[in-house]
C-alpha positions in Angstrom: 164.3 147.5 198.8 162.6 146.0 196.3 162.8 142.0 195.6 165.1 141.1 192.4 163.0 138.9 190.0 164.6 135.3 189.1 166.2 137.0 185.4 167.7 139.6 187.4 169.2 137.6 189.8 170.7 135.1 187.5 171.9 137.8 185.4 174.2 139.8 188.1 174.9 136.7 189.2 176.7 136.3 185.5 177.8 139.4 185.4 179.8 139.1 188.4 181.5 135.8 187.5 182.1 136.9 183.7 184.0 140.0 185.7 186.0 138.1 188.2 186.6 134.7 185.3 185.6 135.5 182.0 182.9 133.8 180.1 184.8 131.3 179.1 185.6 129.8 182.0 183.0 130.7 184.4 180.1 127.5 184.1 176.5 127.4 183.9 176.5 125.8 187.2 178.7 128.6 188.6 175.9 131.0 187.6 172.9 129.0 188.7 174.7 128.9 192.5 175.6 132.5 192.9 172.1 133.2 191.5 170.4 130.7 193.9 168.0 129.4 191.4 168.1 126.2 189.4 169.9 125.2 186.4 165.8 124.8 185.0 165.3 128.6 186.6 168.1 129.6 184.4 167.3 127.7 180.9 163.7 129.3 181.8 164.9 132.7 180.9 167.9 132.2 179.4 168.4 129.1 176.2 172.5 129.2 177.1 175.1 130.8 178.7 175.4 133.2 174.9 171.8 134.1 175.9 172.8 135.4 179.4 176.0 137.4 177.7 173.6 139.1 174.8 171.2 140.3 178.1 174.3 141.8 179.9 174.4 144.2 176.7 171.1 144.6 175.5 170.0 145.7 179.1 172.5 148.4 179.1 172.5 149.8 175.7 168.5 149.8 176.3 168.8 151.7 178.9 171.4 154.1 177.4 169.1 154.3 174.1 166.5 155.0 175.9 168.0 158.0 177.9 169.2 159.4 174.3 165.8 159.2 172.9 164.5 161.0 175.8 167.8 163.7 175.9 166.9 164.5 172.1 163.2 165.0 172.4 164.0 167.3 174.9 164.8 169.6 172.0 167.1 171.4 174.3 170.3 173.7 173.1 172.8 171.9 171.4 175.3 172.3 174.2 172.9 170.9 176.8 171.8 168.2 174.7 175.8 167.5 174.4 176.3 167.5 178.1 173.1 165.9 178.9 173.9 162.9 176.4 177.9 162.6 177.8 176.8 163.1 181.3 174.4 160.4 181.0 176.1 157.8 179.3 178.9 158.5 181.9 177.1 157.9 184.7 175.1 155.0 183.2 178.8 153.0 182.4 180.2 154.2 186.0 177.3 152.5 187.3 177.0 149.5 185.1 181.2 149.2 185.1 181.3 145.5 185.4 178.7 145.0 182.2 180.3 147.0 180.8 184.0 145.3 181.0 182.0 142.4 180.4 180.5 143.4 177.4 183.4 145.1 176.2 185.8 142.2 176.7 183.4 139.3 175.7 181.5 140.9 172.5 183.3 139.0 170.2 181.9 135.6 171.3 178.4 136.9 169.9 176.9 135.0 167.2 176.3 136.6 163.7 172.9 137.9 164.1 173.5 139.1 167.8 176.8 141.2 166.8 174.8 142.9 163.8 172.1 143.7 166.2 174.8 145.3 168.7 176.7 147.1 165.8 173.3 148.6 164.5 172.2 149.9 168.2 175.6 151.3 168.5 175.6 153.1 165.0 172.4 154.6 166.0 173.6 155.8 169.0 176.4 157.3 167.3 174.4 159.0 164.4 172.1 160.3 167.0 174.6 162.2 169.2 176.7 163.2 165.3 174.0 165.0 164.3 173.4 167.2 167.4 176.7 167.8 166.6 177.0 168.6 162.9 173.6 171.2 163.2 175.1 172.8 166.2 178.3 173.0 163.4 176.2 174.1 160.5 174.6 176.8 162.9 177.9 178.0 164.2 177.0 177.0 167.4 180.1 174.6 167.5 183.4 175.0 165.8 183.8 172.9 162.5 188.1 172.9 163.1 187.3 169.1 164.1 184.4 167.1 161.9 181.7 165.8 164.2 182.6 162.6 163.3 185.3 162.6 164.8 184.5 164.3 168.3 181.7 162.0 168.9 184.6 159.7 168.3 186.8 161.2 170.6 183.9 161.3 173.8 182.2 157.8 172.7 185.9 156.8 173.0 186.9 158.1 176.5 183.3 156.8 178.0 184.3 153.1 176.4 187.7 153.1 178.3 186.1 153.5 181.3 186.0 150.2 182.7 189.6 150.0 182.4 190.6 152.6 184.5 187.3 154.1 186.3 186.7 152.4 190.1 183.2 152.7 191.9 185.4 153.4 195.1 187.8 156.2 193.7 188.0 159.7 194.5 185.3 160.6 191.9 181.4 160.2 191.7 180.2 159.5 188.3 178.8 162.8 188.4 181.5 164.7 188.9 183.5 162.4 186.1 180.6 163.0 183.6 180.8 166.8 184.0 184.9 166.8 183.7 184.4 164.8 180.8 181.4 167.1 179.4 183.3 170.1 179.7 186.6 168.4 177.8 184.6 167.8 174.9 182.4 170.9 174.9 185.4 172.9 175.2 187.0 171.1 172.1 183.7 172.5 170.4 183.7 176.0 171.0 183.6 178.1 168.2 
């Protein structure tokens, strides 16, 4: 197993503490102690506790955007593309359930600039996904009974709620859950 870098250890400690205690109730000292670093090390990589919160989000959305871009670039048919988008999103969310929960619960604490960056990335993800569905509806591959925007909002809404009910030690592994959610969404898009 590769040794984790100091910033990775700090972020992992922050995630654990923010998930367990909440952002406001967690002190910088607690993060430092949990990461086994000095305050100087923390402040070398992160200017504030707010920076840690944003890094949790940036890391997760960065992985998800990279996956989305890779899936779109593959140029597969619409059903395969939608399936791969949903599976990737469910799996990364389930594998990062604490990070997702922390961010969903605490994102309102971001400053205006970071909130704008968050919204821009979320909008880009949504618009890219929606474009796949719209194109398939236009060419008859998918039904247009439900507008593409609604179908995408439903799919993303299910994934956004995972932190409230998904348990890593539960009966379904992320891959099975992802396949079931993808099947559900695709069934609603069938002509």
